[in-house]
N, C-alpha and C positions, 0 to 999 in steps of 0.2 A: 635344526638349522632354521634360521629366520626366513619367513616368507612374506611377500607383499600381499596383504589381505584385501586391500582396495586401493584404488588410485583414480585420480582425475586431475585435469589441468585445463588451463584456458587463459582468458584475459578478463580482467575485472575493471570496472569503472571506466569504460570506454565512453567518452563524452562526445555527443553528436548534436549538432544543430543544423537545420536546413531551412532555407527560404524557398517557398513555392510562390513564384511570381504569376499571379493571375491578372487578367485585364483590369479589374476594378480595385484589387487590393493584394497585399502580400499575406501569406500564411507562414508564420514562424513556428517551428517545432524544435523542442529540445528533449533529447533522450539521454539516459545513462544506461549502458548495456553491460551486463556480465554474461559471458559465454564460456561454458565449461564442457569438456568432453570426458566421458567415461569409456573405458574399453581395454583392449589387449595391448597395453603399453608397458608391460612388465620389463621388456628388454631394455628400454631406455633407463629405467630405475636400477635394474640389477647389473646389466652388462654395459651400459653406456651406448647402446645401439639405438640410433635415432631414426632409422629408416621409415618407421611408421608414424613419426611425430610431425603433425602439421604445426609449424611454429606459432607461438602465441602472437607474434607480430602479424602473421598472416590472418589469424583469427580477428585481430583488431582491424586490419585493412579491409577485410570483408564487410565489416559494418558500414564503412564509408562508401565502398564500391557499390554495394547493393542499395544503399540509401539514395544514390544518385538517380536510379530509375524507379524507385519505389515511391508509392503515393504517401507512405507513412500515415495512412488513413486512421490507423489505430495501432497502439503498441502490440496488441495481440497479433495482428496481421503481420507485422514486421518480425516478431519473434518466431512465428510459424515458418516464415520463409528463411530466416537465418538458420533455424535448427535443421530444416531440410537440406540447406546448402552444406552445412558442416558435415552431416552424415554422408552426403554424397562424395565429398572431397577428402574425407578422412576415413578410409575403408576399415581401419582398425578400431574405430570408434563404434561402440554399441549403443551409446546414448548421448544426446546433446541436451544440455540444460541452459536455456537462454532466459535471463531475467531482464526486464526493462522497467525503469522508472521514468515517468514523464513529468516535467515541470510545466505548470499551467501558466502560459502567457496569454493575456487578454488584450485585445485592441483597445487603445484609448478611445474614449467617447467624449465629444464636445457638442453641446446643444443638441444631444440626441443622435448625433451622427458618429459612426465609428470611423476613426482615422484609418486611412488605407495602409499605413506601414509603421505606425508608432504603437508600442506595446507597454503595458505595465505588468509587473509580477503580481500574482494573487497572494495567497498565504503561503505557509510552508508546505501546504498540501502537495502530495505527489500522487499521480495515478500509476499503478503498478500492474505488471503481468509477469507470469512465468510459464514457459512452455518446456516440458520435459518430453522429449521424443526419442523413441527407440525404433528399431527396424519394424516392429509390429504393434506398437502401442503409442499412445500420446495422452498427456494430461495437460490441461490448460486452466490456468487460474487468472483472475483479474483482481484488482484491489485498489485500496486507498491507503495512504500512509501519512501519518503526522498531521492529521486534520484537527486543528483546535476547535472545540465546540464547548459551549457553556450555556446554562440557563440559571436564572436568578431565583426561581421558586419551583414549586411542584416537585421537590426532592426532599426526602427524609432519610434518617438512619436511626432507628430506635429498636429496642428489644433485643439487642445483641448480647452475646455471651460476655460475662465479666469475671475477672479474677482479681487477685490482690494488686496487680499492676495496671488495671484499667482505670484511666482518669478521663477518657473521652466522654464528654457530655452527650446525651441523646439530643437529637435535633429533628424537629418536625418540619422546619422550613429553613433550608440551607441552599447555598450555591452548589451546583453540580458542574464540574468542569473536567475536561479530559482532552487528550490528544488521541483521536481515533485512528487505529490501524486495522483495516478489515481486508481479508483475503477470501474470495469465493471461488469455488471449484465448479467449472462448467461440466454439464453432463452430456454435452454434444459439441461439435465443432461447426464452423460455418454460420454462426449466428451473427447478428448485428451487434458487435461488441460495444460500439459507441452507445447504442440505444440501451443495452443492458447496463452499462456503467451509469448512464444518466438516471435510469429508473431505480436502480439499486441505491445509488447515492441519495436520491431524493427520499426514498422510503426510509433509509437509515436516519436521515436528519429530521424528517417529519415525525417519526416515532420518538426520537430523542426529545424533540420539542414538546410533544403532546402527552407523553407517558407520565402518569402519576407514579413517581418512583419511590420505592421503599429502600432501595440500595442501588449502587452502580451495577451490581450483578443482576438485579431485577430488570433494569433497563437494558442491559446487554442482551438478555434472552428475548425481550420484546423486540428489540431492533433486529436481531437475527431472524426472528419469525416474520417480521414485516418484509425483510429483504427476500426471503424465500417465497412469500406470497406475491411479491411484485414481479419476480422473474422466474418463470418455470424452467429456464435454461440452466439454472444452477442447482447443484445437489446439496451443497453445504456452504457455510460461511463461518470463518474463524475471526474473532475479534480480540484485539488487545486494547484495553482502556485504562491507562494509568489514572489514578485519582489525583487531580491537581487541586490541592486543598486551598480553600479560602477561609481562614479562621477569623472569627469576630475579634476585633481589637478592643482591649479593655480601656474604655474611656472613663470608667467610673473612678479611676485614680485621680482624675482631673475634675470630678464633679459633673461630668457630662454623661447623659444617658445615650447609650448606643442601641437604637431601635432596629437592630439587624440591618444596619446600613453601611458601617465602616468595617473593612476586613483587611487582613494582610495575606497576600497570596504566598504559598510555600509549596514549590514543586519538588523539593528534595528535603527529606525522603518522601516518597509518595506511595500510596496504595497501588498495587499492581493486580489488575483484574483481567482475566482472559477466559475465553470459552468458545466452543464450537457448537453451532446449531445445525442439525442435519435434517433433511426432509424425511 
């Protein structure tokens, strides 16, 4: 007889924005929230009995209702409070999984002065967090997603394995470009999540910029090591770094020498590099 081996449900891509009106300026925050509940919900799947099911519409509404009185000081803080609320109000739930991505809006600046209420979007970069909470345990992660980074030198790829289909030339001086997604796991709660995010992000970017790279894999490990050294509150960091290629364009066909200056970017297909660095 078939059995329901696992289940969870909730609301995905709940879009939230909030204006916090201070005396001198406004603070604009934009989150996208996913909230999922695991638990003893077999009856609704098997028998159509919904008595233990908190509606997904209620899960969505809770995001907006709690945001009204919440400072939204960090996505981690909001995810922690949401997960606690869902477990309290859905007794059949054994675990709440709340993920938040934060869009970075920055106040416009003119002549060195920040405008009180006008903003511009930064890059595609998102700040992310996930809180998985049960009755007796909790896991908290922070992160960055889709951050474009590039450097024009100090990157090589030589000495690699070759077979009959290998045509890639060895390069001692190449462009290295990627879209960084990094997720780090906290080893404690109650830390200053904003400070942790800032110092980890800075460490990742500083290492990327300064590292004498022999491959994207080589730089990934160095960046992960730098993040662990920068923040003692995290126990591991996982990174995904697709290789956004920039290939030298053949100008020799036109009698023009290309001194490693002219390239064509090609992000599909791309190399796909990922790894986890643990303390």
